[in-house]
C-alpha positions in Angstrom: 60.2 -193.5 -19.8 60.9 -191.2 -17.6 64.2 -189.6 -17.9 67.5 -190.8 -19.1 69.9 -191.2 -16.1 73.8 -191.7 -16.3 74.8 -194.5 -18.0 70.1 -195.6 -17.5 67.5 -194.9 -19.4 65.0 -194.8 -16.5 61.3 -196.5 -16.3 58.6 -196.0 -14.3 55.4 -198.3 -12.8 52.7 -198.0 -11.4 50.4 -200.9 -9.9 48.1 -201.2 -8.1 47.3 -203.0 -4.7 44.4 -204.4 -3.0 46.1 -204.5 0.8 48.9 -200.8 1.4 50.1 -202.8 4.1 51.7 -205.3 1.8 53.4 -202.7 -0.8 57.0 -203.3 0.3 56.7 -206.7 -0.6 54.8 -205.9 -3.7 57.4 -203.6 -4.1 59.8 -206.0 -4.1 58.8 -209.0 -6.1 57.8 -206.4 -9.3 61.7 -205.4 -8.7 62.2 -209.1 -9.0 60.9 -210.3 -12.1 61.8 -207.3 -13.6 65.1 -208.2 -12.9 64.8 -211.9 -14.4 63.2 -210.3 -16.8 65.5 -208.7 -18.3 68.6 -211.3 -17.3 66.3 -214.0 -19.2 66.1 -211.5 -22.4 70.1 -210.7 -22.1 70.1 -207.9 -20.9 72.6 -206.1 -18.5 72.7 -203.1 -17.0 76.0 -201.3 -17.2 76.4 -199.8 -13.6 78.7 -196.7 -14.0 82.5 -196.6 -12.0 84.7 -194.3 -11.1 88.5 -194.5 -10.6 90.5 -193.4 -8.0 93.6 -191.5 -9.0 96.4 -190.3 -5.7 97.9 -187.3 -6.5 101.5 -189.1 -5.7 103.5 -186.1 -6.0 101.5 -184.5 -2.5 102.4 -188.0 -0.4 102.0 -185.8 2.9 98.1 -185.2 1.6 97.4 -188.9 2.4 97.7 -190.2 6.2 97.2 -193.4 7.6 94.0 -194.0 9.8 94.3 -196.6 12.6 96.2 -198.9 13.7 99.3 -200.5 12.0 100.3 -204.2 12.0 
């Protein structure tokens, strides 16, 4: 475990590969394997959610961008 993040526990993994030119593909394969292992173990990842609140007392500060229909 590397650290605690916002709604996360952050781990790091180091691997050795023979062909450095395939590192992007191997990294993707590793992430894919971890993802499906978590799914198989019924472990869900809670993604942070952000709420947007518009101030209805100041409607002049909200402007339409783009063409109107």
